[in-house]
C-alpha positions, 0 to 999 in steps of 0.5 A: 491480501498478501497472497496476490501481492506476493504473487506479483512481487516475485523476484524476476531479475534473472528473466529476459523480457520475453520470459518476464512477459510470459511470467506475468501473463501466467500470474495475471491468469492466476489472479483472475482465477482467484478473483472469480473464486473469491466472488463465488465464495462471497456470494455462497458464503463458503469460506473464512474470506467471505465471512470476514466480508459479510460479518463486517459489512465490507463491500466486495467491490473493495476486494475486486478493486484490489485484485484489479490493481494487482492484475495491472501490476502484471504489466511491468512496463506500465507507467502512470504519467499523470497524478490522476492515473496514479491515484486510480491505481493507488485506490485499488492497491492501497486505499481500499485496504484502508477502507476494509480496515475501517469496516473491520474496526467498526469505524462507522463515521464516514468522515474517517474515509477521507482520512483513510484515503489520505493515509493509505495514499501517503503509505503507498507513495512512501512504499514507492520511494522506499523500493526505487533503490531495489527496482534495478530494472526501473533505474536502468530504464527510466532516469528518476530525477531529483525533482520527482523524488522531492515531489513524491516526498512532499506529496506523501508528507502533505497527505500524512498531515492531511490525515492528522486532521481526521485522526480524532474521528477514529474511535479510541480503541482503533487509534493505537494500531493505526498510529503504530503503522503510521509511525513505522511508515513515515519513519521511512521518509525521515530516513530518506531525508537523512540520506539527503534524498539519495535513492541509492541508499536504503531507506528501509527501517532496520530492526533497531529503528522499529524497536525505537519507534515501538518504544516511543509508541508504547510510551504515548499509549502507556502500554 
């Protein structure tokens, strides 16, 4: 899943607007070609990709939704002016990845999907908050107000807490990996809070932060 994501996330700060549109149009064409190839491979069962999906009963629709979200990202001026539109985008860019992980971990309790949706939406919102500082073009084009930062922050926190309600439905063997990813992401919100929600300061986790989180996580799971 990193391949299409990395294609979209290339640094294009050196390009003017016309060059950017051409750049993203080219990426969009590449993504559509990749998606068509994936669909063909899936039905023909000719690749490791399709085997992963078929062996784990992963619906191909999850992959389609992810690619469609990446294609949406090629419209670099696209704005989501309602929560409903934002959630539709997050379904393809994040939630379906959580659903795919459920399949790979052989989590069959359907109640877990509600938990997964909340957790992956929380992670995506956390990503947005972390990356605002680095999106210089966005900061120049759109004035991000304090109340918007706080709204995203509280929405993400509430989604993490909602996910906790469903956590015990996960099989025990799946909990350590999920909890570590969770801890690494929510730490970003902790750093944002320590920075007094100043988006001009980096909220990225440092190597020291990660080692500290991993140490705490290993103690919890006696690893």
